[in-house]
C-alpha positions in Angstrom: 187.4 81.1 -29.1 190.4 79.0 -28.4 189.7 75.3 -28.8 190.6 73.5 -25.5 190.2 70.0 -23.9 189.4 69.6 -20.6 191.4 67.4 -18.0 188.8 65.7 -16.5 189.1 63.9 -13.1 185.3 63.2 -12.5 185.7 65.1 -9.2 185.1 68.6 -7.5 188.1 70.2 -8.6 187.6 69.5 -12.2 184.0 70.5 -12.0 184.7 73.6 -10.4 187.6 74.7 -12.8 185.2 73.9 -15.7 182.3 75.9 -14.0 185.0 79.1 -13.6 186.4 78.2 -17.4 182.9 78.2 -19.0 181.8 81.2 -17.4 185.2 83.4 -19.0 183.9 82.5 -22.2 187.0 82.6 -23.5 187.4 78.8 -24.9 185.5 76.2 -26.6 185.7 72.9 -24.4 186.2 70.1 -27.2 185.9 67.0 -24.9 186.7 65.6 -21.7 190.1 63.8 -21.3 190.2 60.9 -18.4 193.2 58.4 -17.7 191.5 55.2 -16.6 193.3 52.1 -14.9 193.0 49.1 -17.6 193.7 46.8 -15.1 189.9 47.7 -13.3 188.6 49.9 -15.9 188.0 52.5 -13.2 189.2 56.3 -13.1 192.7 56.3 -12.1 193.3 57.4 -8.0 189.5 57.8 -7.7 188.5 54.3 -8.1 185.3 55.1 -10.1 183.6 52.7 -12.1 183.9 53.5 -16.1 180.2 53.3 -16.4 179.5 56.4 -13.7 182.0 58.3 -15.4 180.3 58.1 -18.8 177.1 59.0 -17.3 178.8 61.9 -16.3 180.1 63.3 -19.4 176.5 62.7 -20.8 175.0 64.6 -18.3 177.5 67.2 -18.7 177.1 67.0 -22.1 180.6 66.9 -23.7 182.6 64.5 -25.4 184.8 61.9 -23.8 188.4 60.5 -24.4 189.1 57.9 -22.5 193.1 57.3 -21.7 193.8 53.9 -20.5 196.9 53.0 -18.2 198.3 50.0 -16.7 197.9 50.0 -12.7 201.6 49.7 -12.6 202.7 52.0 -15.3 206.5 53.3 -15.1 206.9 57.1 -15.4 208.5 56.6 -18.9 205.3 54.6 -20.3 203.2 57.4 -18.3 205.1 60.1 -20.8 204.6 58.4 -24.0 201.3 57.4 -23.5 200.2 61.0 -22.8 202.6 62.4 -25.3 200.8 60.8 -28.4 197.8 62.0 -27.0 198.5 65.3 -26.8 200.3 64.9 -30.2 196.9 63.8 -31.5 194.7 66.4 -29.6 197.1 69.1 -30.8 196.8 67.8 -34.3 192.6 68.2 -33.7 193.0 71.9 -33.1 193.5 72.4 -29.6 195.6 74.5 -28.7 194.6 74.8 -24.9 194.6 72.1 -22.1 192.8 72.7 -18.9 193.3 71.5 -15.4 191.9 71.5 -11.8 194.9 71.5 -9.9 195.1 73.9 -7.2 198.6 73.7 -5.6 201.7 71.1 -6.3 204.2 73.1 -8.3 206.2 70.1 -9.8 203.0 68.8 -11.2 202.3 72.0 -12.8 205.4 72.1 -14.2 205.5 68.8 -15.4 202.3 69.7 -17.1 203.3 72.8 -18.9 206.5 71.0 -20.2 205.0 67.7 -22.0 202.2 70.3 -23.6 204.9 73.0 -24.6 206.8 70.0 -26.8 203.2 70.0 -29.0 202.3 73.7 -28.6 199.3 73.8 -26.2 199.3 76.0 -23.6 198.3 74.4 -19.9 195.5 76.7 -18.2 194.9 76.4 -14.3 192.0 78.4 -13.6 191.8 77.5 -9.9 195.8 77.7 -9.4 196.7 79.2 -5.8 193.4 80.0 -4.8 192.3 80.1 -1.3 190.9 76.2 -0.7 188.8 76.7 1.9 187.1 79.3 0.2 187.0 77.1 -3.0 185.5 74.3 -1.3 182.6 76.5 0.4 182.5 78.0 -3.3 181.7 74.4 -4.7 179.0 73.7 -2.1 177.5 77.0 -2.4 176.8 76.8 -6.3 174.8 73.7 -5.3 177.1 70.8 -6.8 177.0 67.6 -4.9 179.6 65.6 -4.3 180.5 62.1 -2.7 184.1 60.9 -1.6 185.1 58.0 -3.0 188.6 57.2 -2.0 190.3 58.7 1.2 194.3 58.4 2.0 194.5 56.0 5.2 197.4 58.2 6.5 195.3 61.6 7.0 191.7 60.2 7.6 190.1 57.2 8.9 187.6 55.1 7.3 184.5 57.3 8.1 185.3 59.9 5.8 184.7 57.7 2.8 181.3 57.7 1.3 180.4 61.0 2.8 178.6 64.0 0.5 180.5 66.8 0.7 178.9 69.3 2.6 179.8 72.1 5.3 179.7 69.7 8.0 182.1 67.5 6.2 184.4 70.3 6.1 184.1 71.2 9.9 185.0 67.4 10.7 188.4 67.6 8.5 191.4 67.6 10.9 193.4 70.6 10.7 196.5 69.3 9.0 194.1 67.8 6.0 193.6 70.3 3.2 189.6 71.5 2.5 190.0 70.3 -1.3 191.9 67.5 -0.6 194.9 69.1 -2.5 197.4 66.9 -1.0 196.1 63.7 -1.9 194.0 63.3 1.4 190.5 62.6 -0.7 189.1 62.3 -4.2 185.2 62.7 -5.0 182.8 62.3 -7.5 180.7 64.9 -8.6 176.6 63.5 -9.3 174.7 66.9 -9.4 175.1 70.4 -9.8 174.6 73.6 -12.6 176.6 72.1 -15.1 174.6 68.7 -15.4 171.3 68.4 -17.2 170.7 65.5 -15.0 171.7 64.1 -11.6 173.9 60.9 -11.7 171.8 58.4 -9.8 173.8 55.5 -8.0 173.9 53.3 -5.2 176.6 53.3 -2.5 178.2 49.6 -2.5 181.2 48.2 -0.4 183.9 49.8 1.4 187.1 48.2 1.0 191.0 49.4 2.2 193.4 48.8 -0.3 197.3 48.8 0.0 199.5 49.1 -2.7 203.2 48.1 -3.3 205.8 49.8 -5.3 207.5 47.7 -7.6 211.1 46.7 -6.6 211.6 45.5 -10.2 211.1 48.8 -12.6 213.4 51.8 -11.4 211.2 54.0 -13.6 208.2 52.8 -11.5 206.1 56.3 -10.6 206.8 55.0 -6.9 210.3 54.7 -7.4 211.7 58.2 -6.8 211.7 57.8 -3.1 209.1 54.8 -1.9 209.1 55.9 1.7 207.7 59.4 0.7 204.6 57.8 -1.4 201.4 56.9 0.7 200.0 53.3 -0.5 197.1 52.7 1.8 193.6 53.6 0.8 189.8 53.6 1.7 187.9 53.1 -1.2 184.0 53.4 -1.4 182.6 51.4 -4.6 179.7 53.3 -6.6 177.1 51.3 -8.5 175.3 53.3 -11.5 171.9 53.5 -11.6 169.6 55.0 -14.6 169.7 58.7 -14.9 166.6 60.5 -13.4 
């Protein structure tokens, strides 16, 4: 089978994509690869503690490689670090790289272009599938997830720290994608068919954070159109306890 590494976000789309790719039996998953914010040692965008990511990988039974990026990383630095990472992964014999993306054509094209430089093929098992069907499939398969970050532009504070279930989906505003594929919300998956054990945690503080794009770095990730970026989020801190 083809050797592939999996780009792991710790959330529901990654989990469902991993579930689908394992069913296909076409790839040997060599490891999970996750980017973290080096300023706070948390999963990028999700705000998830590194310790919970470690417990998740342990329960999934897969090796984990962490890529640390500054919280204010420029696009040039991002591409440089990820480029070096993919070169090393290709040298390890990985021929494919798997993602949980569903939409976002520009991001898909960027990923494919970067990977093509090192001879790795990008794989998107959920691409263009109906997101309402996907989220119901996630729930029906028995996966358990909780929201750890919501975009304040699209959802109010009551949506963060909630378990993803059918009531959650019914409560979403009509303009919010059921999988949060436009960045409306991010999740942490703590149990389901792929897990050897559930991950135990306590729900901690809920905080609101605003991010200001850098005005000094023209190559900052926010610089292309600062007005179009959403910069206000609610985060729910999850505090790890022992695996049961």
